[in-house]
N, C-alpha and C positions, 0 to 999 in steps of 0.2 A: 870235759872228755878230750883223749887225746885224738891228732889226726886222722890216725886210720877208724876210729870208732865215730868220726866226725865224716868222713868219706862213707861209711856204711850206713851213716844217717843218712846223707844226701840224698845215696843209691837210692834207698826204702823209701824215702820224699818222692823222688822223680819215678818209681815205680806206680807208687799209687796214686799220683795227681795222672799220671799217664792212662793207669787204668781207669778213673773216673771220669777225665775227661774223653774218651773210646765210647764207654759204656753209655752216659749221655748223648753221645752225639749220635752212636750208631744202635743201642739198644743192648743190651745184656748179651742175647744171644748171639749177637753179629760179633764180638768181640772176643779172640782166641789171645791166651799167652804168647804166643811169639808175636802177634802184634803190638801187644801191649812194653813187651822188652824191644822191638824195633822203637818205638814211640820214644822210651827212654833210652836209648843209644847202647843197650847193653843185650846178652845174648840171654833164651830161654834157660837155656843151665843158671846164668845168673836170677831171673826172676826165681828161680825154683828153690835157690840157696836162700832168698828172703821169705818167699809166702809160697803157701802150698795150694790156693788155686785165685782164682782173678775176685773171687767175692772175699778173700780175707785182705788179698791186695787194695778194694775198694774203701772197706770201712778201716783199714788201717788209719787214716787219716782223724777220722773221730777219734778212737783212741789213745793217738798221737797227741791231740789237743788235749784231753785231759792230764795226762799223763805231764804235759807242760803246766796247766792249772796246778796240779800239784806241785810239782816244782817249787812255781811259783810262792804259792802260797807258804812254803818254807823259809822264802825270804822276806817275807811281811813283817813289818816291824813287830814286836810280841805288846807291844802298848794298843797295837789298830783291835777297835773289838772285831772280833770273826768275822762277821758279814760286811764289814770295812774291806777286813786285810783279803776275802774270798771274791767280794767285786770285782777288785780289785788284780785278783790272779787272773779271772775272768776276761778283765780286760785288756792286762799284758800281754793274753793268746790271742783275743777275738779283735782286739782295736777298741780305741776308745770312740763312744758314741757321737757322732755327729747328725743332726738332724738334716744337716743340708745334702751329706754324702750319698751318691747315686745309690739305687738299689742294684739287683742283677739284672740281666737281660730276661727280657720272660721267655726267650726259649731255652736259656739256660735252666731257671726254678721248673718249666713245664718238663726238661726232660728228664730231673732229679726226680722230682715227682714217679713220673712213671717208672725211675729204676729203683726207687721206692718201695714201691710196690711189689715189686717181685719177691716170691716167696724164699729163694734161694741167700737171697742178699738178708732180707731179713730177721733168718737165723744165724746170720753174719755178725748183724747188729745187736740181736741179744746176748751172743757171748761177748763181743767186745763191750758193750756197756756195762755188765758183768766186772770185766776186769778194769773198766775204767770205771766203775764206783767202789772197787778196794782198793785201788791206788791214791785216790782222793780220801778215802775214809782214812785212810794208814796216818797222810797226811794234818788231817783232822784233828786225828786222837791224838798226835805228837802235839802239836798246836795245844789242845784244850788238856793233857796230860787225863787223857782218861782210855780206856783197855778199849781197841777194838772187836775184841773178841766176846768182851763181856758186856761192855756197856751200849746201849741200844742211840746214843749222842750221837760219835764221831757217824755212824752208819746211816739215820736219820737226815743230818747235814748235807750226806755227800748225795745222800738220794733226792735232797731236794734240790740240789745244786744240778745232777742230771737230770730230775722233772726240769728243770728251768731252761738247759740247754735244748729239751726235746718239744717242749710246748714252742719257743722263741722258735727255734727253727722250722718247726710246722706253718708256725701264723708269715715265715719271712717267704715259705715257699707259696705261700697263699695271697700273699699282701698284693693289691693294687691300687693305687700302683706301687711300685716297689720300693721295699726300706733297705736299711742296713739291717745287717744282723746283731753289729754290735749293739745299735740301738735300741732294741728290742730285748736281747740277752739283760745290757743295764736295766731295763723296766722289771722284768721278770724276777729277777736279784731283792730289784727294791723290794717289790710286793713281798716276797719272802723276808726279807731284815726287816719290816715294817709288822710282819708275823700276819699277813695276809686276812688285812682287815676287811669287812663288810665295804664295799664301791659306795653301797647307799649312805653310808654313816661318813665316808669320809668328805 
């Protein structure tokens, strides 16, 4: 990625983070595009060059993380088993599990829960998740030599990874005491890699 593209990605990330932070602090209805742009240090016109709405700006972080997981998967050694490579790719993006790592403040997770309950935002998340799943499907298909349009396998793997992220994230938001998201993600992927055995038989 060239310098210009890196700067554009940094601006997009700054806008997305500003939108998320302000929405958690003030509520979704209490945040305007102008305020998000000011928080990120750019003009409203610049915001509109990157995002069509504040909802799209908030969910971009979700889409960006999946795009990076797909990119990371492409860099894993081809000799690694798929689920090992996928877990390492997720760790590269979300961090290495650390049971001693502190979880997020309760005020933050409470705010995120309220934010995700908004119908306008849920619609954007559905669209972003579909795009993210296609990105990861393509990476899995490349690694496994399958056809993403004809074979179910890469789509199933991508859908499973998406489910792992969703369930781990929901658990992270409800955890009391707080826990690190990376640890929950690692556990979710480990269970998928093992074939989701019945916990009563383990």
